[in-house]
N, CA, C and O of each residue as an XYZ file, in Angstrom:
580
protein
N      -0.707     -6.663    -33.366
C      -0.516     -5.437    -34.127
C      -1.044     -4.433    -33.422
O      -1.915     -4.637    -32.576
N      -0.554     -3.204    -33.708
C      -0.834     -1.782    -32.746
C      -2.034     -1.310    -33.295
O      -2.633     -1.785    -34.260
N      -2.326     -0.396    -32.649
C      -4.068      0.320    -33.295
C      -3.367      1.707    -32.923
O      -2.618      1.908    -31.967
N      -3.768      2.588    -33.866
C      -3.893      4.029    -33.818
C      -4.665      4.651    -32.594
O      -5.790      4.219    -32.345
N      -4.024      5.805    -31.695
C      -4.818      6.096    -30.632
C      -4.487      7.468    -30.610
O      -3.528      7.938    -31.223
N      -5.272      8.116    -29.907
C      -5.033      9.640    -29.209
C      -3.741      9.989    -28.938
O      -3.427      9.466    -27.869
N      -2.756     10.690    -29.445
C      -1.606     10.857    -29.490
C      -0.422     10.395    -30.336
O       0.718     10.848    -30.440
N      -0.957      9.485    -30.837
C      -0.120      8.987    -31.698
C       0.273      9.698    -33.069
O      -0.668     10.348    -33.524
N       1.385      9.731    -33.805
C       1.858     10.482    -34.858
C       1.158      9.455    -36.011
O       0.862      8.416    -35.421
N       0.882      9.393    -37.074
C       0.675      8.306    -38.145
C       0.932      8.898    -39.373
O       1.103     10.106    -39.536
N       0.967      7.854    -40.434
C       1.173      8.446    -41.876
C      -0.193      7.563    -42.651
O      -0.452      6.360    -42.616
N      -0.824      8.569    -43.258
C      -2.038      8.039    -44.002
C      -2.167      8.477    -45.099
O      -2.027      9.693    -45.230
N      -2.519      7.547    -46.434
C      -2.896      8.126    -47.366
C      -4.464      8.039    -47.523
O      -5.113      7.137    -46.993
N      -4.866      8.751    -48.070
C      -5.905      8.997    -48.357
C      -6.632      9.780    -49.732
O      -5.963     10.565    -50.404
N      -8.021      9.484    -50.052
C      -8.593     10.276    -51.053
C      -9.839     10.469    -50.527
O     -10.498      9.677    -49.853
N     -10.195     11.875    -50.976
C     -11.648     12.226    -50.488
C     -12.317     12.500    -52.019
O     -11.802     12.833    -53.086
N     -13.769     12.189    -51.601
C     -14.560     12.236    -52.845
C     -16.084     12.590    -52.907
O     -16.788     11.884    -52.185
N     -16.465     13.167    -53.345
C     -18.098     13.479    -53.447
C     -18.910     12.363    -53.510
O     -18.499     11.207    -53.413
N     -20.173     12.732    -53.688
C     -21.076     11.507    -53.720
C     -21.005     10.784    -55.328
O     -21.213      9.618    -55.663
N     -20.610     12.034    -56.175
C     -20.819     11.251    -57.591
C     -19.690     10.523    -57.721
O     -19.639      9.597    -58.531
N     -18.513     10.901    -56.831
C     -17.394      9.982    -57.431
C     -16.017     10.877    -57.661
O     -14.891     10.388    -57.756
N     -16.378     12.459    -57.740
C     -15.527     13.404    -57.946
C     -14.099     13.362    -56.763
O     -14.192     13.193    -55.547
N     -13.207     13.509    -57.324
C     -11.978     13.321    -56.171
C     -11.619     14.773    -56.228
O     -11.290     15.507    -57.159
N     -11.815     14.996    -54.706
C     -11.504     16.647    -54.475
C     -10.215     16.645    -53.683
O      -9.761     17.789    -53.716
N      -9.426     15.821    -52.975
C      -8.596     15.866    -52.494
C      -7.780     14.379    -52.492
O      -8.586     13.466    -52.317
N      -6.475     13.938    -52.632
C      -5.720     12.833    -52.019
C      -4.253     12.786    -52.177
O      -3.605     13.501    -52.941
N      -3.847     11.993    -51.484
C      -2.212     11.961    -51.026
C      -1.705     10.617    -52.108
O      -0.550     10.208    -51.986
N      -2.442     10.108    -52.937
C      -1.965      9.278    -53.757
C      -1.066      9.880    -54.648
O      -1.317     10.925    -55.247
N       0.217      9.097    -54.772
C       1.000      9.691    -55.816
C       2.235     10.645    -55.388
O       3.192     11.027    -56.062
N       1.846     10.935    -53.859
C       2.939     11.606    -53.096
C       3.114     11.151    -51.760
O       2.693     10.013    -51.554
N       3.632     11.755    -50.792
C       4.018     11.395    -49.427
C       2.711     11.249    -48.901
O       1.821     12.060    -49.156
N       2.542     10.197    -48.136
C       1.098     10.521    -47.267
C       1.233     11.287    -46.099
O       2.350     11.591    -45.679
N      -0.034     11.704    -45.411
C      -0.134     12.767    -44.499
C       0.361     12.223    -43.186
O       0.042     11.117    -42.749
N       1.131     13.045    -42.611
C       1.774     13.066    -41.344
C       1.059     13.484    -40.402
O       1.112     14.692    -40.638
N       0.213     13.348    -39.203
C      -0.522     13.838    -38.396
C      -0.404     13.258    -36.868
O       0.299     12.263    -36.691
N      -0.938     13.735    -36.000
C      -0.936     13.553    -34.764
C      -2.281     13.457    -34.218
O      -2.720     14.567    -33.913
N      -3.252     12.278    -33.945
C      -4.181     12.207    -33.695
C      -4.805     12.937    -32.482
O      -4.354     12.618    -31.382
N      -5.564     13.666    -32.520
C      -6.426     14.652    -31.499
C      -5.603     15.944    -31.569
O      -5.739     16.680    -30.591
N      -5.092     16.201    -32.165
C      -4.698     17.599    -32.582
C      -5.757     18.368    -33.352
O      -5.516     19.522    -33.704
N      -6.813     17.840    -33.606
C      -7.842     18.363    -34.633
C      -7.542     19.085    -35.875
O      -8.323     19.973    -36.218
N      -6.060     18.703    -36.910
C      -6.021     19.640    -37.888
C      -6.664     18.906    -39.035
O      -6.156     19.238    -40.106
N      -7.509     18.119    -39.132
C      -8.329     17.531    -40.224
C      -9.967     17.388    -39.730
O     -10.493     17.429    -38.618
N     -10.432     17.226    -40.921
C     -11.869     16.943    -40.680
C     -12.263     16.255    -39.273
O     -11.512     15.353    -38.901
N     -13.263     16.556    -38.526
C     -13.752     15.438    -37.495
C     -13.704     13.804    -38.063
O     -12.988     12.891    -37.651
N     -14.546     13.788    -38.962
C     -14.713     12.330    -39.052
C     -13.912     11.326    -39.864
O     -14.125     10.143    -40.129
N     -12.554     12.474    -40.295
C     -11.494     11.463    -40.743
C     -10.459     11.103    -39.563
O      -9.888     10.013    -39.546
N     -10.245     12.121    -38.540
C      -9.443     11.680    -37.510
C     -10.268     10.486    -36.814
O      -9.568      9.486    -36.653
N     -11.527     10.366    -36.387
C     -12.331      9.444    -35.783
C     -12.151      8.146    -36.455
O     -12.012      7.104    -35.815
N     -12.152      8.201    -37.752
C     -12.060      6.914    -38.832
C     -10.586      6.230    -38.920
O     -10.319      5.165    -39.476
N      -9.708      7.088    -38.248
C      -8.356      6.293    -38.212
C      -7.961      5.817    -36.834
O      -7.102      4.955    -36.647
N      -8.665      6.452    -35.844
C      -8.474      5.577    -34.253
C      -8.902      4.298    -34.352
O     -10.022      3.963    -34.736
N      -7.911      3.482    -33.964
C      -8.271      1.955    -33.717
C      -7.878      1.351    -35.042
O      -7.838      0.121    -35.030
N      -7.564      1.973    -36.239
C      -6.977      1.478    -37.640
C      -5.320      0.761    -37.120
O      -4.523      1.225    -36.304
N      -5.249     -0.185    -37.738
C      -3.689     -0.974    -37.605
C      -2.693     -0.623    -39.059
O      -3.188     -0.513    -40.180
N      -1.463     -0.506    -38.810
C      -0.626     -0.180    -40.284
C      -1.076     -1.145    -41.182
O      -1.505     -2.173    -40.658
N      -1.089     -1.090    -42.284
C      -1.397     -1.737    -43.538
C      -2.705     -1.712    -43.717
O      -2.934     -1.931    -44.907
N      -4.051     -1.488    -42.873
C      -5.254     -1.657    -42.963
C      -5.765     -0.102    -43.811
O      -5.322      1.040    -43.683
N      -6.681     -0.554    -44.539
C      -7.423      0.174    -45.331
C      -9.036     -0.100    -44.930
O      -9.606     -1.091    -44.473
N      -9.567      1.422    -45.369
C     -11.239      1.372    -45.177
C     -11.719      2.713    -45.680
O     -11.064      3.744    -45.830
N     -13.163      2.457    -45.937
C     -13.825      3.529    -46.741
C     -14.839      3.600    -45.822
O     -15.332      2.766    -45.063
N     -15.120      5.104    -46.102
C     -16.466      5.744    -44.790
C     -17.139      6.904    -45.855
O     -16.538      7.442    -46.785
N     -18.071      7.054    -45.589
C     -18.762      8.202    -45.880
C     -19.406      9.261    -44.346
O     -20.012      8.975    -43.314
N     -18.867     10.521    -44.940
C     -18.938     11.275    -43.624
C     -20.128     12.285    -43.855
O     -20.044     13.077    -44.794
N     -21.124     12.285    -43.112
C     -22.364     13.356    -42.994
C     -21.824     14.749    -43.084
O     -20.777     14.835    -42.442
N     -22.198     15.938    -43.695
C     -21.712     17.043    -43.916
C     -20.973     17.486    -42.452
O     -19.914     18.113    -42.435
N     -21.734     17.040    -41.164
C     -21.466     17.710    -40.039
C     -19.713     17.230    -39.599
O     -18.776     17.849    -39.096
N     -19.864     16.100    -39.994
C     -18.339     15.538    -39.611
C     -17.330     15.782    -40.659
O     -16.141     15.532    -40.462
N     -17.800     16.289    -41.829
C     -16.747     16.691    -42.668
C     -16.405     18.018    -42.697
O     -15.522     18.328    -41.897
N     -16.889     18.969    -43.447
C     -16.602     20.334    -43.483
C     -17.810     21.314    -42.973
O     -17.973     22.474    -43.350
N     -18.685     20.545    -41.964
C     -19.472     21.328    -41.795
C     -20.897     21.729    -42.413
O     -20.880     21.614    -43.638
N     -22.002     22.124    -41.950
C     -23.339     22.519    -42.631
C     -22.832     23.992    -43.564
O     -22.050     24.905    -43.299
N     -23.521     23.751    -44.501
C     -23.604     25.099    -45.020
C     -24.425     26.144    -44.401
O     -25.637     25.947    -44.313
N     -23.827     27.406    -43.891
C     -24.467     28.449    -42.822
C     -24.893     29.449    -43.989
O     -24.096     29.769    -44.871
N     -26.127     29.894    -43.940
C     -26.551     30.862    -45.038
C     -26.223     32.185    -44.536
O     -26.236     33.100    -45.359
N     -25.854     32.513    -43.012
C     -25.451     33.664    -42.683
C     -24.109     34.077    -42.929
O     -23.652     35.132    -42.489
N     -23.200     32.922    -43.920
C     -21.856     33.427    -44.324
C     -21.876     33.381    -45.740
O     -20.934     32.850    -46.329
N     -22.960     33.936    -46.446
C     -23.295     34.589    -47.784
C     -23.871     35.788    -47.791
O     -25.036     35.959    -47.432
N     -23.084     36.737    -48.209
C     -23.592     38.130    -48.251
C     -23.282     38.892    -49.502
O     -22.356     38.753    -50.302
N     -24.350     39.784    -49.473
C     -24.260     40.629    -50.489
C     -23.974     42.254    -50.035
O     -24.452     42.926    -49.121
N     -23.032     42.554    -51.034
C     -22.755     44.422    -51.131
C     -22.944     44.716    -52.255
O     -23.022     43.970    -53.232
N     -23.059     46.179    -52.176
C     -23.249     46.942    -53.309
C     -21.660     46.937    -54.255
O     -20.527     46.949    -53.774
N     -22.034     46.915    -55.640
C     -20.599     46.799    -56.133
C     -19.832     47.903    -56.270
O     -18.661     47.760    -56.621
N     -20.348     49.157    -56.025
C     -19.948     50.426    -55.691
C     -18.853     50.118    -54.666
O     -17.820     50.771    -54.813
N     -18.889     49.240    -53.651
C     -17.860     49.216    -52.577
C     -16.838     48.364    -53.039
O     -16.097     48.058    -52.105
N     -16.482     47.820    -54.197
C     -15.472     47.374    -54.814
C     -14.562     48.436    -55.242
O     -14.947     49.590    -55.435
N     -13.093     47.960    -55.420
C     -12.163     48.983    -55.748
C     -12.576     49.186    -57.375
O     -12.868     48.138    -57.951
N     -12.624     50.330    -58.110
C     -12.739     50.134    -59.646
C     -11.674     49.885    -60.565
O     -11.691     50.279    -61.731
N     -10.527     49.076    -59.917
C      -9.742     48.688    -60.738
C      -9.847     46.949    -60.840
O      -9.174     46.275    -61.621
N     -10.817     46.425    -59.895
C     -11.285     45.213    -59.845
C     -12.251     44.577    -60.452
O     -13.347     45.034    -60.129
N     -12.301     43.716    -61.196
C     -13.406     42.967    -62.142
C     -13.846     41.926    -61.559
O     -13.308     40.894    -61.959
N     -14.851     41.761    -60.528
C     -15.454     40.807    -59.856
C     -15.836     39.669    -60.892
O     -16.458     39.901    -61.928
N     -15.481     38.654    -60.577
C     -15.603     37.385    -61.515
C     -16.242     36.132    -60.684
O     -15.482     35.752    -59.794
N     -17.556     35.352    -60.779
C     -17.578     34.418    -60.127
C     -16.899     33.326    -60.068
O     -16.455     32.753    -61.063
N     -16.757     32.942    -58.893
C     -15.577     31.547    -58.609
C     -14.063     32.583    -57.925
O     -13.155     32.145    -57.219
N     -14.221     33.866    -58.387
C     -13.159     34.688    -57.616
C     -12.880     34.283    -56.328
O     -13.837     33.688    -55.831
N     -11.694     34.411    -55.434
C     -11.577     34.484    -54.007
C     -11.335     35.864    -53.618
O     -10.888     36.635    -54.468
N     -11.511     36.161    -52.756
C     -11.365     37.592    -51.886
C     -11.211     37.421    -50.458
O     -11.465     36.351    -49.905
N     -10.771     38.525    -49.802
C     -10.439     38.456    -48.504
C     -11.449     39.834    -47.834
O     -11.422     41.014    -48.181
N     -12.290     39.178    -46.786
C     -13.376     40.283    -46.240
C     -12.828     40.762    -45.067
O     -11.746     40.242    -44.794
N     -13.185     41.492    -44.379
C     -13.043     42.016    -42.997
C     -14.300     41.726    -42.335
O     -15.280     41.828    -43.074
N     -14.500     41.430    -41.272
C     -15.683     41.307    -40.675
C     -15.825     42.346    -39.523
O     -14.911     42.940    -38.951
N     -16.615     42.400    -39.396
C     -16.906     44.154    -38.129
C     -16.162     44.136    -37.161
O     -15.991     45.178    -36.528
N     -15.480     42.873    -36.764
C     -14.722     42.857    -35.328
C     -13.208     42.968    -35.972
O     -12.290     43.021    -35.153
N     -12.872     43.008    -37.382
C     -11.882     43.474    -37.836
C     -10.914     41.819    -38.242
O      -9.715     41.843    -38.522
N     -11.575     40.775    -38.197
C     -11.229     39.547    -38.457
C     -11.070     39.466    -39.938
O     -12.002     39.963    -40.570
N     -10.190     39.000    -40.559
C     -10.275     38.620    -42.015
C     -10.848     37.200    -42.291
O     -10.706     36.340    -41.422
N     -11.376     36.961    -43.252
C     -12.157     35.545    -43.613
C     -11.835     35.890    -45.485
O     -11.544     36.848    -46.201
N     -12.055     34.731    -45.583
C     -11.939     34.267    -47.164
C     -13.395     34.040    -47.487
O     -14.332     33.738    -46.749
N     -13.335     34.276    -48.855
C     -14.950     34.128    -49.374
C     -14.525     34.136    -50.978
O     -13.568     34.771    -51.421
N     -15.392     33.337    -51.738
C     -15.700     33.391    -52.836
C     -16.936     33.791    -53.448
O     -18.030     33.587    -52.923
N     -16.721     34.522    -54.874
C     -17.728     35.290    -55.438
C     -18.872     34.206    -56.225
O     -18.610     33.454    -57.163
N     -19.690     34.313    -55.802
C     -20.871     33.292    -56.247
C     -21.859     34.045    -57.373
O     -22.397     33.416    -58.284
N     -21.972     35.080    -57.227
C     -23.130     35.982    -58.033
C     -22.748     37.239    -58.190
O     -22.599     37.981    -57.219
N     -22.543     37.632    -59.449
C     -22.356     39.031    -59.641
C     -23.520     39.896    -60.552
O     -23.934     39.219    -61.493
N     -24.062     41.110    -60.465
C     -24.827     41.537    -61.094
C     -24.238     43.160    -61.493
O     -23.080     43.494    -61.244
N     -25.003     43.856    -61.990
C     -24.344     45.470    -62.361
C     -24.572     46.119    -60.881
O     -23.746     46.979    -60.574
N     -25.406     45.871    -60.094
C     -25.550     46.656    -58.789
C     -24.729     45.695    -57.370
O     -24.031     46.180    -56.480
N     -25.072     44.382    -57.546
C     -24.826     43.777    -56.509
C     -23.591     42.420    -56.536
O     -23.431     41.875    -57.628
N     -22.949     42.030    -55.613
C     -21.923     41.194    -55.641
C     -22.276     40.056    -54.418
O     -22.155     40.395    -53.240
N     -22.640     38.935    -54.719
C     -22.798     37.629    -53.731
C     -21.489     37.000    -53.556
O     -20.855     36.445    -54.454
N     -21.060     37.152    -52.099
C     -19.986     36.155    -51.736
C     -20.246     35.436    -50.672
O     -20.819     35.834    -49.658
N     -19.706     34.046    -50.945
C     -20.024     33.276    -50.159
C     -18.472     32.465    -49.137
O     -17.637     31.757    -49.701
N     -18.431     32.774    -47.744
C     -17.529     32.408    -46.786
C     -17.327     30.957    -46.255
O     -16.398     30.476    -45.607
N     -18.517     30.386    -46.742
C     -18.169     28.694    -46.316
C     -17.399     28.258    -46.793
O     -17.072     28.802    -47.848
N     -16.673     27.121    -46.392
C     -15.859     26.094    -47.133
C     -16.497     25.535    -48.289
O     -17.669     25.181    -48.160
N     -16.021     25.417    -49.217
C     -16.610     25.083    -50.866
C     -17.553     23.766    -50.608
O     -18.634     23.488    -51.127
N     -16.837     23.098    -49.702
C     -17.508     21.689    -49.259
C     -18.563     21.641    -48.054
O     -19.070     20.676    -47.481
N     -18.705     22.920    -47.884
C     -19.672     22.706    -46.369
C     -21.278     22.294    -46.897
O     -21.816     22.752    -47.904
N     -21.738     21.542    -46.164
C     -23.218     21.047    -46.343
C     -23.352     19.962    -47.221
O     -24.486     19.613    -47.550
N     -22.102     19.221    -47.764
C     -21.862     18.014    -48.440
C     -21.244     16.857    -47.811
O     -20.084     16.893    -47.401
N     -22.043     15.759    -47.718
C     -21.264     14.699    -47.361
C     -19.939     14.161    -48.327
O     -19.711     14.471    -49.496
N     -19.304     13.430    -47.608
C     -17.805     13.176    -48.431
C     -17.694     11.597    -48.130
O     -18.276     11.021    -47.211
N     -16.847     11.013    -49.067
C     -16.457      9.753    -49.082
C     -14.750      9.537    -48.644
O     -13.895     10.037    -49.376
N     -14.420      8.896    -47.621
C     -13.145      9.015    -47.639
C     -12.562      7.497    -47.912
O     -13.137      6.501    -47.473
N     -11.371      7.440    -48.676
C     -10.902      6.298    -48.770
C      -9.282      6.409    -47.795
O      -8.359      7.172    -48.077
N      -9.304      5.632    -46.879
C      -7.711      5.651    -46.281
C      -7.031      4.507    -45.899
O      -7.650      3.518    -45.507
N      -6.005      4.531    -45.961
C      -4.889      3.510    -45.500
C      -4.174      4.293    -44.247
O      -3.979      5.499    -44.102
N      -3.854      3.190    -43.394
C      -2.789      3.629    -42.404
C      -1.396      2.945    -42.790
O      -1.149      1.757    -42.587
N      -0.728      3.647    -43.238
C       0.540      3.497    -43.764
C       1.499      3.052    -42.392
O       1.930      1.900    -42.435
N       1.831      3.801    -41.291
C       2.509      3.517    -40.503
C       2.244      4.323    -39.185
O       1.757      5.451    -39.260
N       2.519      3.827    -38.130
C       2.691      4.992    -36.706
C       3.783      4.886    -36.242
O       4.264      3.940    -35.618
N       4.362      6.145    -36.612
C       5.796      6.639    -36.492
C       6.012      7.192    -35.206
O       7.163      7.521    -34.919
N       5.039      7.361    -34.326
C       5.297      7.963    -32.828
C       4.167      7.721    -31.997
O       3.063      8.117    -32.370
N       4.318      7.065    -30.819
C       3.321      6.881    -29.854
C       3.331      8.056    -28.834
O       4.267      8.830    -28.636
N       2.445      8.048    -28.389
C       1.978      8.966    -26.914
C       2.710      8.561    -25.586
O       2.446      9.142    -24.533
């Protein structure tokens, strides 16, 4: 039976969960994810787990934060004066906003704290710093290198 290797295009059903069992993303109930192994379009541990699997095979694995969405980086949590916000915007915890770096690059961040004077935003991925569990099923190898 063939096994998935770098360069193969595969169809995969997946479910991503946190340590407490909360599902953060799944393909169950919809079309499986199609990806080419080696293109690094998914988190590193996801792709590494699929390598060597055969069609019809299922597996479960736990990925450490660095193999999932990366570590939480404190330098991506920034505060700025509330008076820098446009007056027509009412910042709320959980809202997402686009920020511009000193080099002109746009990054997405979410508001994590609001006070009368200061707004704190976090540009880390919401799952950064968290270990994740993956349930994977290799449905099919649709193309080979």
